[in-house]
TORVO-331269 format. One line per field, with one value per residue: x, y, z of N, C-alpha, C in turn; residue number from 1. Coordinates in pm, 1 decimal. Example, Ala and Ser with C-alpha at 12.3 -4.5 7.8 and 13.67 -1.06 7.14 Angstrom:
2
n_east: c(1319.0 | 1285.0)
n_north: c(-569.0 | -225.0)
n_up: c(780.0 | 708.0)
ca_east: c(1230.0 | 1367.0)
ca_north: c(-450.0 | -106.0)
ca_up: c(780.0 | 714.0)
c_east: c(1320.0 | 1290.0)
c_north: c(-330.0 | 3.0)
c_up: c(780.0 | 787.0)
nr: c(1 | 2)
END
This chain:
176
n_east: c(1118.1 | 825.8 | 653.3 | 317.7 | 105.0 | 82.0 | 155.1 | 329.7 | 675.6 | 862.6 | 1064.2 | 1346.3 | 1269.0 | 1312.1 | 1499.7 | 1485.3 | 1243.7 | 1069.5 | 1113.1 | 1041.5 | 769.5 | 667.3 | 724.3 | 570.0 | 313.1 | 307.3 | 320.5 | 79.3 | -103.8 | -52.4 | -138.1 | -410.6 | -479.5 | -462.4 | -692.3 | -992.5 | -1141.2 | -972.0 | -852.6 | -1090.2 | -1283.9 | -1346.4 | -1171.6 | -926.6 | -615.8 | -350.9 | -76.7 | -50.0 | -154.2 | 30.4 | 256.9 | 192.9 | 171.7 | 439.1 | 567.6 | 467.6 | 544.0 | 818.5 | 971.7 | 1228.3 | 1336.5 | 1153.9 | 1019.7 | 944.0 | 1088.2 | 1081.6 | 806.3 | 772.7 | 921.0 | 790.0 | 541.3 | 596.4 | 650.0 | 391.3 | 256.2 | 381.4 | 314.5 | 31.2 | -6.4 | -72.3 | -89.2 | 233.8 | 357.9 | 126.3 | 36.2 | 272.1 | 279.1 | 51.0 | 118.7 | 347.4 | 251.0 | 79.9 | 266.5 | 409.2 | 213.8 | 168.2 | 412.8 | 401.3 | 204.9 | 288.5 | 403.4 | 201.6 | -0.9 | 82.0 | 28.3 | -230.0 | -476.0 | -510.1 | -768.8 | -852.9 | -652.2 | -718.3 | -938.1 | -810.5 | -629.6 | -790.7 | -858.0 | -612.3 | -595.0 | -822.1 | -750.2 | -533.8 | -657.8 | -823.0 | -634.7 | -522.8 | -752.7 | -812.3 | -584.2 | -607.8 | -851.1 | -785.1 | -602.5 | -760.4 | -884.9 | -1136.0 | -1412.7 | -1417.1 | -1642.9 | -1877.8 | -1816.8 | -1556.8 | -1535.9 | -1553.8 | -1309.6 | -1109.0 | -1241.5 | -1240.4 | -963.7 | -908.2 | -1050.3 | -897.9 | -670.7 | -633.9 | -599.7 | -373.1 | -192.1 | -163.3 | -58.1 | 182.8 | 328.8 | 376.9 | 628.1 | 788.3 | 713.1 | 775.5 | 834.6 | 564.8 | 573.3 | 706.5 | 1040.5 | 1269.8 | 1528.1 | 1513.3 | 1429.5 | 1266.3)
n_north: c(-1702.2 | -1881.6 | -2081.9 | -2090.7 | -2382.1 | -2524.1 | -2294.3 | -2134.3 | -2136.6 | -1855.6 | -1712.3 | -1482.7 | -1133.9 | -949.0 | -657.0 | -484.2 | -554.5 | -472.4 | -191.2 | -142.7 | -214.2 | -20.5 | 211.8 | 155.9 | 162.2 | 430.5 | 548.8 | 452.7 | 577.2 | 840.4 | 837.1 | 785.1 | 1022.9 | 1206.3 | 1218.2 | 1341.9 | 1479.7 | 1489.2 | 1332.8 | 1116.5 | 1118.7 | 872.1 | 683.3 | 428.8 | 465.3 | 352.5 | 358.0 | 396.7 | 154.7 | -37.1 | 54.4 | 10.7 | -267.0 | -351.4 | -237.3 | -386.9 | -649.2 | -630.2 | -474.0 | -383.7 | -295.0 | -125.3 | 159.3 | 428.7 | 636.2 | 583.2 | 613.8 | 886.8 | 1009.8 | 915.5 | 1022.7 | 1295.9 | 1300.9 | 1247.1 | 1469.7 | 1678.5 | 1606.2 | 1621.3 | 1882.5 | 1951.8 | 2065.5 | 2093.7 | 1822.1 | 1711.5 | 1452.0 | 1327.6 | 1338.3 | 1181.6 | 933.2 | 875.6 | 846.2 | 632.0 | 435.9 | 417.9 | 311.1 | 72.0 | -57.4 | -85.6 | -282.2 | -499.5 | -752.0 | -886.7 | -887.1 | -1055.4 | -1310.6 | -1369.6 | -1483.8 | -1382.8 | -1259.6 | -1183.0 | -1005.2 | -797.3 | -680.8 | -580.1 | -391.7 | -193.2 | 17.8 | 154.1 | 260.5 | 421.4 | 605.6 | 729.8 | 856.3 | 1027.0 | 1195.5 | 1315.4 | 1448.2 | 1621.6 | 1786.4 | 1902.2 | 2042.1 | 2216.6 | 2374.8 | 2522.5 | 2403.9 | 2252.1 | 2048.0 | 1713.2 | 1558.3 | 1304.4 | 1065.6 | 1005.0 | 837.1 | 585.0 | 516.4 | 404.4 | 163.5 | 38.2 | 11.9 | -170.6 | -387.8 | -444.6 | -547.3 | -840.1 | -908.9 | -760.0 | -879.6 | -1137.3 | -1077.6 | -934.2 | -1112.6 | -1318.3 | -1351.6 | -1452.7 | -1703.6 | -2043.5 | -2364.4 | -2586.1 | -2869.0 | -3133.0 | -3262.8 | -3536.0 | -3460.5 | -3204.6 | -3057.4 | -2843.7)
n_up: c(1289.3 | 1355.3 | 1128.3 | 1005.4 | 984.2 | 663.0 | 537.7 | 281.0 | 200.9 | 111.8 | -148.9 | -121.3 | -146.9 | -442.3 | -465.0 | -685.6 | -799.9 | -599.7 | -597.6 | -863.1 | -862.7 | -691.1 | -838.6 | -1064.7 | -952.2 | -875.7 | -1129.1 | -1237.0 | -1067.0 | -1144.1 | -1409.3 | -1370.7 | -1246.6 | -1448.8 | -1595.8 | -1765.1 | -1570.3 | -1358.5 | -1055.7 | -931.5 | -631.1 | -522.6 | -620.8 | -570.9 | -399.3 | -540.8 | -505.4 | -229.4 | -146.0 | -249.5 | -120.1 | 151.2 | 141.8 | 81.6 | 298.0 | 505.9 | 435.9 | 378.6 | 589.3 | 648.4 | 414.4 | 281.9 | 406.5 | 625.8 | 511.6 | 231.0 | 201.5 | 257.6 | 49.5 | -184.4 | -129.7 | -154.8 | -429.1 | -529.7 | -430.7 | -574.3 | -835.1 | -833.4 | -769.7 | -518.2 | -174.9 | -57.8 | 100.7 | 189.4 | 94.4 | 157.3 | 436.6 | 499.3 | 381.7 | 527.6 | 790.5 | 740.4 | 667.7 | 907.1 | 1085.1 | 952.5 | 983.3 | 1256.0 | 1292.5 | 1146.5 | 1220.1 | 1360.5 | 1171.1 | 964.4 | 1050.5 | 995.0 | 754.2 | 406.7 | 337.2 | 595.8 | 658.7 | 490.7 | 617.5 | 838.1 | 746.2 | 660.0 | 854.7 | 850.2 | 589.6 | 595.7 | 794.4 | 668.0 | 450.3 | 594.4 | 710.9 | 481.2 | 386.2 | 601.2 | 606.7 | 355.6 | 385.1 | 596.1 | 468.2 | 307.2 | 92.1 | -121.6 | -19.4 | -120.4 | -144.5 | -32.7 | -146.1 | -108.1 | 101.9 | -0.4 | -105.3 | 83.7 | 126.0 | -126.2 | -153.7 | 49.7 | -48.3 | -271.3 | -159.7 | -131.5 | -404.2 | -473.9 | -302.2 | -407.9 | -662.4 | -606.6 | -451.8 | -619.6 | -770.6 | -567.6 | -492.3 | -418.5 | -574.4 | -533.9 | -523.5 | -339.5 | -294.2 | -271.7 | -227.6 | -150.2 | 126.7 | 202.6)
ca_east: c(975.5 | 761.6 | 555.8 | 189.0 | 90.3 | 28.7 | 205.1 | 435.3 | 800.6 | 882.4 | 1199.2 | 1368.7 | 1214.1 | 1411.4 | 1485.7 | 1445.7 | 1100.6 | 1001.5 | 1118.3 | 963.4 | 626.1 | 633.9 | 723.8 | 453.4 | 194.7 | 313.2 | 282.8 | -63.6 | -173.7 | -38.4 | -225.8 | -548.7 | -500.4 | -461.1 | -817.8 | -1055.7 | -1187.2 | -876.9 | -873.3 | -1219.8 | -1265.4 | -1368.3 | -1071.2 | -828.0 | -478.1 | -274.3 | 56.3 | -63.4 | -176.3 | 157.8 | 347.0 | 157.7 | 205.1 | 583.0 | 606.3 | 432.2 | 618.9 | 962.7 | 987.2 | 1366.7 | 1370.3 | 1059.7 | 973.7 | 890.6 | 1160.8 | 1020.5 | 672.1 | 784.3 | 967.1 | 682.4 | 437.7 | 636.3 | 627.8 | 247.6 | 221.0 | 428.5 | 236.8 | -107.2 | -12.3 | -134.2 | -7.1 | 354.8 | 363.3 | -5.1 | 43.9 | 390.2 | 238.4 | -41.4 | 191.8 | 438.9 | 169.5 | 35.2 | 381.0 | 438.8 | 116.4 | 189.2 | 527.4 | 359.1 | 120.9 | 328.3 | 426.3 | 72.5 | -82.7 | 126.9 | -23.4 | -366.5 | -487.9 | -518.6 | -895.2 | -854.5 | -562.2 | -789.5 | -1018.8 | -725.2 | -562.2 | -891.8 | -840.6 | -493.7 | -630.2 | -918.4 | -675.5 | -453.4 | -747.5 | -868.0 | -525.6 | -518.4 | -869.6 | -803.0 | -481.9 | -665.6 | -951.4 | -717.3 | -533.1 | -860.1 | -933.0 | -1277.4 | -1448.1 | -1437.6 | -1769.9 | -1881.8 | -1766.3 | -1421.8 | -1546.4 | -1542.5 | -1171.3 | -1046.5 | -1311.2 | -1185.8 | -824.9 | -911.6 | -1095.1 | -787.9 | -559.6 | -604.1 | -550.0 | -236.2 | -108.8 | -133.8 | 26.5 | 314.9 | 402.4 | 393.2 | 767.3 | 857.1 | 660.0 | 857.8 | 758.7 | 495.4 | 591.9 | 824.5 | 1141.6 | 1343.9 | 1656.1 | 1484.5 | 1337.6 | 1172.8)
ca_north: c(-1697.9 | -2009.1 | -2068.8 | -2155.4 | -2503.4 | -2500.9 | -2167.3 | -2161.5 | -2065.3 | -1764.0 | -1669.7 | -1342.4 | -1034.7 | -880.4 | -512.3 | -417.5 | -577.9 | -385.8 | -55.1 | -138.0 | -214.9 | 111.6 | 307.9 | 125.8 | 213.7 | 576.0 | 580.8 | 426.7 | 688.4 | 961.2 | 822.1 | 802.4 | 1163.7 | 1291.1 | 1204.5 | 1470.4 | 1552.9 | 1471.2 | 1213.2 | 1108.8 | 1099.7 | 733.3 | 592.7 | 386.0 | 512.7 | 230.3 | 373.7 | 370.8 | 11.1 | -106.7 | 98.2 | -62.8 | -407.3 | -373.8 | -201.5 | -499.3 | -769.5 | -602.2 | -349.2 | -336.9 | -236.0 | -17.8 | 212.6 | 563.4 | 720.6 | 561.4 | 671.6 | 1031.1 | 1049.4 | 892.7 | 1121.8 | 1421.8 | 1285.0 | 1260.6 | 1610.2 | 1760.1 | 1574.2 | 1667.8 | 2025.6 | 1963.5 | 2128.0 | 2012.8 | 1749.9 | 1653.9 | 1307.7 | 1280.0 | 1316.3 | 1068.6 | 810.3 | 850.0 | 791.7 | 501.6 | 345.2 | 397.1 | 217.7 | -58.0 | -118.5 | -119.0 | -402.9 | -596.6 | -887.2 | -947.1 | -899.1 | -1166.1 | -1437.5 | -1388.2 | -1510.4 | -1259.0 | -1186.6 | -1119.6 | -890.8 | -687.7 | -612.9 | -513.3 | -274.6 | -90.5 | 139.6 | 227.7 | 339.3 | 524.2 | 710.1 | 804.4 | 945.6 | 1130.5 | 1292.5 | 1392.6 | 1535.9 | 1728.4 | 1882.1 | 1975.4 | 2136.8 | 2319.9 | 2464.3 | 2600.4 | 2332.0 | 2216.6 | 1912.4 | 1637.4 | 1486.6 | 1187.5 | 947.5 | 978.1 | 726.5 | 458.4 | 489.9 | 302.2 | 35.7 | -21.3 | -27.3 | -295.0 | -495.9 | -475.4 | -606.1 | -978.7 | -911.7 | -709.5 | -978.7 | -1244.3 | -1025.7 | -893.8 | -1226.2 | -1419.6 | -1385.7 | -1511.8 | -1837.4 | -2160.3 | -2474.4 | -2654.5 | -3013.9 | -3168.2 | -3345.8 | -3609.4 | -3392.2 | -3067.1 | -3073.1 | -2732.3)
ca_up: c(1309.5 | 1332.5 | 1020.1 | 1023.8 | 903.0 | 529.8 | 484.8 | 184.6 | 217.7 | -0.4 | -183.2 | -83.3 | -240.2 | -524.2 | -443.2 | -809.9 | -816.8 | -503.3 | -648.9 | -986.8 | -832.7 | -636.4 | -949.8 | -1148.7 | -882.3 | -888.0 | -1266.9 | -1254.2 | -1000.1 | -1225.9 | -1526.3 | -1324.3 | -1211.8 | -1568.0 | -1668.3 | -1798.8 | -1452.2 | -1249.1 | -974.7 | -864.2 | -487.1 | -482.9 | -677.3 | -471.4 | -411.1 | -563.7 | -447.3 | -86.0 | -131.4 | -271.8 | -14.7 | 273.3 | 120.7 | 96.5 | 434.4 | 592.0 | 399.8 | 378.8 | 665.0 | 651.8 | 284.6 | 250.3 | 533.7 | 634.5 | 416.4 | 99.8 | 204.3 | 250.4 | -83.7 | -280.5 | -100.1 | -217.4 | -572.9 | -555.5 | -406.0 | -685.5 | -954.2 | -822.4 | -739.1 | -385.9 | -72.6 | -45.6 | 226.0 | 222.0 | 76.2 | 228.8 | 575.7 | 511.1 | 351.4 | 638.7 | 900.2 | 693.4 | 676.3 | 1048.7 | 1141.5 | 889.4 | 1051.3 | 1392.5 | 1297.8 | 1045.0 | 1274.3 | 1393.7 | 1051.0 | 879.9 | 1101.9 | 947.0 | 610.8 | 327.6 | 356.0 | 727.8 | 651.5 | 423.8 | 718.7 | 935.3 | 687.7 | 632.6 | 936.6 | 806.9 | 471.2 | 637.3 | 865.7 | 570.2 | 376.5 | 687.5 | 723.9 | 356.1 | 380.4 | 701.1 | 562.4 | 241.8 | 434.9 | 674.6 | 374.6 | 234.7 | -24.4 | -124.8 | 22.8 | -244.2 | -143.1 | 54.0 | -217.0 | -61.2 | 197.7 | -72.4 | -142.9 | 168.9 | 106.6 | -248.6 | -127.4 | 127.7 | -137.5 | -362.0 | -85.2 | -171.9 | -542.3 | -471.1 | -234.4 | -502.9 | -770.9 | -561.3 | -397.0 | -724.0 | -802.1 | -454.3 | -462.8 | -449.4 | -634.0 | -424.8 | -519.8 | -259.8 | -356.4 | -168.9 | -204.1 | -113.2 | 239.1 | 214.6)
c_east: c(917.4 | 653.4 | 427.0 | 184.8 | 25.7 | 75.2 | 325.8 | 558.0 | 827.9 | 1030.5 | 1220.6 | 1315.5 | 1328.1 | 1393.6 | 1443.6 | 1296.8 | 1020.7 | 997.1 | 1036.7 | 814.1 | 582.0 | 628.6 | 606.3 | 325.2 | 190.9 | 271.6 | 135.3 | -147.4 | -167.0 | -127.6 | -371.6 | -579.2 | -508.9 | -586.1 | -880.3 | -1100.7 | -1090.3 | -907.1 | -1009.5 | -1196.5 | -1274.9 | -1260.8 | -969.2 | -689.6 | -388.4 | -134.2 | 52.3 | -80.4 | -46.3 | 258.1 | 319.1 | 194.6 | 354.0 | 632.4 | 574.1 | 519.6 | 770.3 | 991.5 | 1131.0 | 1408.3 | 1282.0 | 1002.7 | 923.3 | 960.2 | 1106.2 | 883.5 | 677.8 | 822.7 | 857.3 | 564.2 | 470.2 | 618.8 | 480.8 | 203.5 | 261.2 | 345.2 | 96.1 | -117.1 | -78.7 | -39.6 | 112.9 | 362.2 | 232.0 | -2.1 | 165.2 | 356.7 | 148.9 | 29.4 | 289.1 | 365.0 | 120.3 | 147.2 | 417.7 | 343.1 | 128.9 | 307.1 | 487.3 | 279.8 | 171.8 | 350.6 | 295.1 | -8.4 | -45.3 | 79.4 | -164.6 | -366.3 | -519.0 | -654.1 | -907.0 | -761.5 | -631.4 | -876.1 | -931.8 | -647.3 | -661.6 | -876.2 | -716.6 | -525.3 | -729.4 | -847.8 | -592.7 | -540.1 | -802.2 | -760.6 | -516.3 | -633.2 | -858.5 | -696.1 | -535.6 | -765.8 | -888.9 | -644.4 | -631.0 | -910.6 | -1080.5 | -1297.1 | -1481.2 | -1569.4 | -1761.1 | -1839.1 | -1623.3 | -1420.9 | -1533.8 | -1398.3 | -1101.8 | -1113.4 | -1256.2 | -1041.0 | -819.2 | -957.5 | -985.9 | -669.8 | -533.0 | -548.1 | -403.6 | -142.3 | -69.3 | -35.3 | 168.7 | 394.8 | 429.0 | 539.7 | 841.8 | 812.7 | 759.0 | 770.8 | 693.7 | 520.2 | 720.1 | 916.3 | 1218.7 | 1474.3 | 1637.3 | 1383.5 | 1236.4 | 1098.6)
c_north: c(-1834.6 | -1990.6 | -2141.3 | -2283.5 | -2470.7 | -2372.0 | -2196.3 | -2075.4 | -1981.5 | -1738.4 | -1527.2 | -1247.3 | -964.8 | -729.5 | -436.6 | -437.7 | -488.8 | -242.0 | -41.0 | -136.9 | -82.2 | 216.8 | 283.8 | 177.1 | 366.8 | 619.1 | 559.8 | 534.1 | 815.1 | 955.1 | 840.6 | 947.6 | 1253.8 | 1274.4 | 1339.9 | 1549.9 | 1541.0 | 1343.9 | 1219.3 | 1073.6 | 953.6 | 638.3 | 554.0 | 442.3 | 389.5 | 239.2 | 347.6 | 221.6 | -67.2 | -70.2 | 25.2 | -210.2 | -432.0 | -334.1 | -315.4 | -620.1 | -750.1 | -473.6 | -298.0 | -269.6 | -117.5 | 31.1 | 355.2 | 657.0 | 708.1 | 627.8 | 823.3 | 1077.3 | 1030.0 | 986.5 | 1257.9 | 1416.5 | 1305.7 | 1405.0 | 1699.6 | 1732.5 | 1632.1 | 1818.2 | 2050.4 | 2039.1 | 2038.3 | 1952.2 | 1684.6 | 1502.3 | 1249.0 | 1251.6 | 1194.0 | 936.0 | 774.5 | 790.4 | 651.7 | 398.6 | 316.5 | 295.7 | 78.9 | -130.5 | -162.6 | -249.1 | -515.1 | -737.1 | -959.1 | -976.3 | -1020.4 | -1302.6 | -1466.6 | -1423.5 | -1379.9 | -1189.7 | -1119.8 | -998.4 | -770.6 | -610.8 | -531.8 | -395.8 | -163.5 | 32.5 | 220.9 | 317.9 | 450.0 | 638.6 | 794.4 | 901.5 | 1056.7 | 1237.1 | 1379.3 | 1493.8 | 1650.2 | 1831.1 | 1966.0 | 2080.4 | 2247.5 | 2420.1 | 2544.9 | 2533.6 | 2298.7 | 2072.8 | 1829.9 | 1561.0 | 1360.2 | 1059.1 | 913.8 | 863.9 | 590.0 | 420.4 | 389.5 | 165.6 | -35.1 | -64.9 | -156.1 | -412.7 | -535.7 | -542.8 | -751.9 | -989.6 | -867.0 | -808.0 | -1091.7 | -1195.6 | -998.5 | -1007.6 | -1334.8 | -1450.0 | -1455.4 | -1654.5 | -1945.5 | -2265.2 | -2555.5 | -2806.0 | -3047.6 | -3264.1 | -3416.5 | -3537.4 | -3247.9 | -3069.3 | -2960.0 | -2719.4)
c_up: c(1276.0 | 1226.7 | 1056.4 | 942.4 | 768.4 | 466.4 | 396.8 | 212.2 | 93.0 | -23.9 | -133.8 | -190.1 | -313.2 | -505.0 | -568.3 | -838.3 | -721.7 | -554.8 | -777.2 | -961.1 | -771.9 | -746.1 | -1043.8 | -1084.4 | -887.6 | -1028.0 | -1292.6 | -1185.6 | -1083.1 | -1349.1 | -1486.0 | -1291.5 | -1333.6 | -1652.9 | -1695.0 | -1676.2 | -1335.5 | -1173.4 | -907.9 | -717.2 | -446.1 | -535.4 | -571.4 | -501.8 | -420.5 | -505.9 | -296.6 | -60.0 | -146.0 | -163.4 | 116.6 | 259.0 | 144.1 | 234.0 | 530.7 | 562.2 | 401.3 | 457.0 | 673.5 | 521.4 | 249.8 | 382.3 | 520.7 | 536.0 | 275.0 | 93.8 | 190.4 | 109.5 | -187.8 | -255.5 | -158.9 | -368.7 | -608.7 | -533.8 | -522.3 | -810.0 | -948.3 | -799.5 | -605.2 | -292.8 | -47.2 | 94.0 | 263.9 | 209.5 | 148.4 | 375.1 | 587.2 | 481.0 | 463.7 | 757.7 | 864.6 | 706.4 | 821.7 | 1111.2 | 1079.2 | 952.8 | 1191.3 | 1398.1 | 1208.6 | 1101.2 | 1305.1 | 1268.3 | 967.0 | 929.2 | 1052.4 | 799.2 | 538.1 | 340.5 | 493.2 | 732.6 | 588.8 | 523.7 | 814.0 | 877.7 | 653.4 | 721.5 | 898.7 | 688.5 | 505.8 | 709.6 | 768.2 | 491.0 | 466.6 | 706.6 | 598.9 | 349.5 | 480.1 | 663.2 | 447.1 | 290.7 | 518.4 | 585.1 | 289.1 | 109.1 | -12.9 | -77.7 | -101.6 | -249.6 | -59.0 | -16.1 | -177.8 | 41.2 | 130.4 | -104.0 | -49.9 | 156.2 | -17.0 | -230.1 | -47.1 | 42.9 | -236.9 | -292.8 | -123.6 | -313.3 | -546.2 | -401.6 | -329.2 | -609.3 | -722.1 | -498.7 | -501.0 | -757.1 | -688.5 | -423.8 | -503.8 | -516.3 | -523.2 | -418.8 | -443.7 | -335.6 | -245.3 | -135.1 | -161.2 | 1.3 | 252.8 | 86.9)
nr: c(1 | 2 | 3 | 4 | 5 | 6 | 7 | 8 | 9 | 10 | 11 | 12 | 13 | 14 | 15 | 16 | 17 | 18 | 19 | 20 | 21 | 22 | 23 | 24 | 25 | 26 | 27 | 28 | 29 | 30 | 31 | 32 | 33 | 34 | 35 | 36 | 37 | 38 | 39 | 40 | 41 | 42 | 43 | 44 | 45 | 46 | 47 | 48 | 49 | 50 | 51 | 52 | 53 | 54 | 55 | 56 | 57 | 58 | 59 | 60 | 61 | 62 | 63 | 64 | 65 | 66 | 67 | 68 | 69 | 70 | 71 | 72 | 73 | 74 | 75 | 76 | 77 | 78 | 79 | 80 | 81 | 82 | 83 | 84 | 85 | 86 | 87 | 88 | 89 | 90 | 91 | 92 | 93 | 94 | 95 | 96 | 97 | 98 | 99 | 100 | 101 | 102 | 103 | 104 | 105 | 106 | 107 | 108 | 109 | 110 | 111 | 112 | 113 | 114 | 115 | 116 | 117 | 118 | 119 | 120 | 121 | 122 | 123 | 124 | 125 | 126 | 127 | 128 | 129 | 130 | 131 | 132 | 133 | 134 | 135 | 136 | 137 | 138 | 139 | 140 | 141 | 142 | 143 | 144 | 145 | 146 | 147 | 148 | 149 | 150 | 151 | 152 | 153 | 154 | 155 | 156 | 157 | 158 | 159 | 160 | 161 | 162 | 163 | 164 | 165 | 166 | 167 | 168 | 169 | 170 | 171 | 172 | 173 | 174 | 175 | 176)
END
């Protein structure tokens, strides 16, 4: 792939770091869900955010299978309809794989605008499955969740790509 001018060459992603970041996001979601009132409708789904990030940046390592398994973990933890989050994470991962080549050509703030429809579609799927199963409508504050996830995209990009950054100072013996 041809690199953009000024784009930094990254080291290969460590598989243990990828799995650790996914497990950390799952743990953080579980901690947020165990509050006194449960998960608020407007809180961002950090696991979905990290899952989309790694699906876009490492589609051969993190894909639909990871999304399904982590979705089942979230379903079991929340006591939700089994497969509700698994379906939404799977669809989210599928669409992330579909746009990953095009998305990487944009800068990070532009990427945040382009992943917004993915997060909105995932929340719409979760909500429709919940309502079809007879659950209660969580309120219109659920519309803020994809917005917050898109706003967190640049922060998550910096944090998750930090271990892969090379030293920026050029050397006569190191052409890259």
